[in-house]
N, C-alpha and C positions, 0 to 999 in steps of 0.2 A: 504493499499500499504506500503509494507516494503521499508525502506531506507538505504543506506550505503553512508556514507561521504568519500570521497577520496581527500586527499590533494596532489597537484602536483605543481611542480615548474613553474612559470609562462613563463619563456623563453624557456625552453627545454621540458617540459611536463613529465618530469621523475617523478617517485612516490616519495613522500616525506613521507606520512603515510596513511594507510588505517585503518579506524575505523571498529568497529564491526557493524554488522547488527543491526537496530532498528526494531525489528519484529512487525508485526500487528497480528491480530487474524487468518489469512489465512496463516501465514508462514508455509511452509513445505508442503503445500498441491500441488497438481499435477497442473501445468500449472501457478502456482503463481509465478511471477517474483520479483526480488528484483532491484529497481531503484537506480541507482549510481548517487550522487550529487557531482560535482566536485568543490573543491574550491582551487583557485590558491594562492600559497604562495611564498615569497621571490621572487628571480629573477632566478637564474640558479643553479643547483646542482654542487657539486665539480668536477664532470667529465667534465662538460661543462662550467664550470665559466670562463676558460681561452678564451673563443671566444669573 
């Protein structure tokens, strides 16, 4: 199973950083999916920190 770690702000869920895919041996084959793992960071992004 391939994984991709995505970091998002905890309060607004805006994207903070999207890491590269950690591939497995089935990467790139038809029907193989990449599972996204979300990690919450900080509180809110600059656009939403005034709320």
